[in-house]
KEPAMI-363499 format. One record per residue (C-alpha): x, y, z; residue in three letters. Coordinates in steps of 0.1 Angstrom, whole numbers, plus 2048, in hexadecimal, padded with zeros to 3 digits. Layout:
<pts>
XYZALA;...
</pts>
This chain:
<pts>
800800800MET;80E8217F6THR;81183E80DLYS;7F88517F8GLU;7DD8367FCILE;7E4833821ALA;7E0859825ALA;7C0859811SER;7B183D827LEU;7BB84F847ASP;7AA86F83AALA;78B85C831HIS;78A84B852GLY;78E86C865ILE;77287B850GLU;75B85D856LEU;76285E87CILE;75A88387CGLU;73A87D869LYS;72F861880LEU;73887789FALA;724894891THR;70587E889GLU;70786F8ACALA;6FF8918BBVAL;6EB8A189FLYS;6C78A78AAPRO;6AC897895GLU;6888A188EILE;66F884891LEU;64A885886LEU;63487489FILE;613865892ASP;5F68708A9THR;5DC85889BALA;5C78498B7GLY;5D18638D1LEU;5B18768D1GLY;5A48978C1GLY;5B58B98C2GLY;5D78AD8B4LEU;5E68B1892PRO;5EC89287DALA;611892886VAL;6258A48A1VAL;6498AE89APRO;6618A58B7VAL;6868AC8BAGLY;69C88F8C5PHE;6BD8998D6ASP;6D587C8CFARG;6EF8888E8LYS;6D688B904ALA;6C186E8F8GLN;6A28838FEALA;68488F8EBPHE;67D8B58EALYS;65E8C88E0SER;6628E08C3LEU;6438F48CALYS;6549128DBASP;66D9148BELYS;6529138A4ILE;63D92D8B7GLU;65B9458B4GLU;65394888FTYR;62D94C891ARG;62296C880ILE;5FD96988BGLY;5E995B8A8PRO;5E39368A9ALA;5BE93B8AFARG;5A59568B8ARG;5A495A8DEGLN;59D9748F9GLY;57E983909VAL;56D9A28FCALA;55A9B7915LYS;5399C7909ALA;52A9E391DASP;5079E190FTHR;4F19C5903LEU;4F19D48E0LYS;5179D48DFALA;5179AF8EBPHE;4FF9A58CFILE;5139B88B5ASP;5349A98C0LEU;5259868C0VAL;51798A89DASN;539996891ARG;54C97889DHIS;53395B8A0LYS;53293B88CASP;51991F88ASER;52590E8AAHIS;52892D8C0SER;51192E8E0VAL;5049468FALEU;50494091FPHE;4F0956939GLY;4F695895ELYS;4D6968969THR;4DA96998FSER;4E49879A4TRP;4FE9949ADPRO;51298D98EGLN;4FC987970PRO;50E98394FLYS;50A97892BLEU;52796591BTHR;52B95C8F6ALA;5439408EFVAL;54C9468CBILE;5629278C7ASP;54D90F8DBTYR;5568EB8D8HIS;5408D48C2ILE;5488B18CFGLY;5638978CDALA;56D8A08AAALA;5738C58B3ASP;58B8D989EALA;5AB8E18B0ALA;5A29068B1ASP;5809028C3ARG;58C9058E7VAL;57391E8F5GLY;58E9398F8ALA;57C9548E2HIS;5609648F6ARG;54A9838FAVAL;53E98D91DASP;5229A5927TYR;5219AA94DALA;5029C094FPHE;5119E095DPRO;4F79EF974LEU;4EBA13970THR;4F1A2C98BASP;4CBA3198FGLU;4C6A0C996PHE;4E3A099AELYS;4D5A279C1ALA;4B3A169C6TRP;4C39F59D0VAL;4DCA069E8ASN;4BFA199F8GLY;4AA9FA9FDASP;49F9F7A22LYS;4B6A14A2BLYS;4A6A2CA44GLN;4A4A51A3BPHE;49BA6EA51ASP;47FA83A45GLN;492A9DA32VAL;4A9A83A22GLU;48CA6EA16PHE;47AA8DA07ALA;49AA969F4ALA;49EA729E9TYR;47CA709DALEU;481A929C8GLU;4A3A879BAGLU;494A669ACHIS;473A749A0ALA;47BA6A97CALA;47DA45986GLU;45BA44995LEU;43FA35980ALA;419A30980GLU;40FA0D987ALA;3FA9FD96BASP;3D99EB971THR;3E89C9973LEU;4039D498CGLU;3E99E59A2LYS;3D49C59A2GLN;3F29AF9ABMET;4049C49C5TYR;3E89D79D6GLU;3D79B69DCGLY;3F89A69E8LEU;4029C29FFPHE;3E09CFA09ARG;3EC9F2A02GLU;3E7A0D9E8ALA;3FEA179CCPHE;40AA3B9CBALA;40EA4D9AASER;42FA619A4PRO;41BA819A9THR;40FA759CBGLU;432A6B9D6LEU;441A8D9CCILE;424A9D9DFSER;42CA889FDLEU;451A929FBSER;447AB79FCARG;430AB1A1AGLN;44CAA0A2CLEU;462ABEA26GLU;447AD4A35VAL;445ABEA54HIS;46AABBA59VAL;46AACCA7BTHR;448ABDA86SER;441AA4AA1SER;432A83A94ALA;418A6CAA1LYS;413A48A96GLN;3FAA46A79GLY;3DBA32A72VAL;3D1A1CA55ARG;3B5A28A3FLEU;39BA12A2ESER;3ADA18A0DSER;3CCA06A1AGLY;3DFA27A1EGLU;3EDA33A3FARG;3F0A55A4FTHR;409A67A65ILE;3FDA84A7AGLU;415AA0A7FPHE;413ABAA9ASER;41DADAA87GLU;437AF2A96GLN;436B0DA7BHIS;41CB23A6BGLN;40AB1FA4BGLY;403AF9A4DVAL;3E1AEAA55ASN;3EEACCA69GLY;3D8AB3A58GLU;3E5A8EA58PRO;3FCA85A3BVAL;3F0A67A26VAL;40BA4EA20ILE;408A36A02PRO;413A12A07GLY;423A0A9E5ILE;433A1C9C8PHE;442A119A7MET;466A1599DVAL;46EA14978SER;493A16971VAL;4ACA08958PRO;4C09EE96BALA;4DC9EB951PHE;4EEA0593BVAL;4D9A0A91CASP;4C19EF928GLY;49B9ED92BALA;4889FB948LEU;4829E4966VAL;4639EA97AARG;4659E299FILE;44A9E79B9PRO;4569F79DAALA;4459F89FBARG;446A19A0ELEU;44DA16A33ARG;453A2DA51TYR;45AA29A76ARG;44FA43A90VAL;46AA45AAASER;462A5EAC5GLY;457A7DAB2GLN;46CA76A93SER;465A60A75VAL;47DA49A63LYS;474A41A3FTRP;47FA24A29PHE;473A0FA0BTYR;4769EAA03GLN;47A9E09DFLEU;4659C19D9TYR;47A9A39CCARG;4909B99B7TRP;4A999D9B0GLU;48C98A99FSER;4849A7988PHE;4A99AB980LEU;4AB986978ARG;48E989961ASP;49F9A694FALA;4BF99194BVAL;4AB97393DGLU;49A98B925ALA;4BC99891AALA;4C8974914LEU;4A996C8FFALA;4AE98C8EBLYS;4D39848E5ALA;4C99618DAGLY;4AF96E8C2ASP;4C69888B2GLU;4E49728AFTHR;4D19528A5ALA;4E793E8BELEU;4DC9258D8PRO;4DA9328FCTHR;4E092091DPHE;4DA92B941ASP;4FB928953GLY;52092D94CALA;53891D933PRO;55490793CGLU;57191994DALA;
</pts>
């Protein structure tokens, strides 16, 4: 064997050894077949195999570095009005979107799940991550009536309260009168009568009071002993019920709630308060009506409750 051939063989051997050494540590990408592993997976999954460490490594993070758009639509849009909620749902919905409604107080809410799952054969991007929420923000007027429920007012405070909220007082209709006057055995007051009462209370603010009597009409009276001139001192007639008509939600429909008018004579002073009758029930009715309206105007199925977390 000549020196030239021997040198050539040595060079080839070194090259072969270097190649084998390089391949021994070179990472390899393997394609794993996912058939039979359930839904929500691509047909094959690329996995890196580190020969040196003898370990498999996920390539997901490395692939995600090069993504130029979102993998799927996700996030929660917050609507401030029912109209905005319906408009947003109509903008994003598909044939499998659904609406959920939590109708109970204190946190009523409508939720649209745009990418709601459709069963075992779901597409990978239907994971319930794209939603629209409407949390029924309450109006200041409604919060004022609820916050004042059963709160005791002195005479001048109550007179001022009725004056301030005069626009939210309503006339009871015939059906309401039949229902609630029969239930409470008391008479409804019109808005005019309530405002008149508030002004009489202002007149009697420094008067001594005596416990009233119930009239045959169901109304009650308080007798004041006048301490200033120009007032005849006749008993003041107190109605038993009045109607509140106020939008509960921003840009929402009016909610009508009957309220019982109450007072307590303590010594020579009078404490006034009102009791809203089952206002949570009227609020729930309003939320259920909003859910039905959203279902009608989006043509989507509606469910009482909340979607999966």
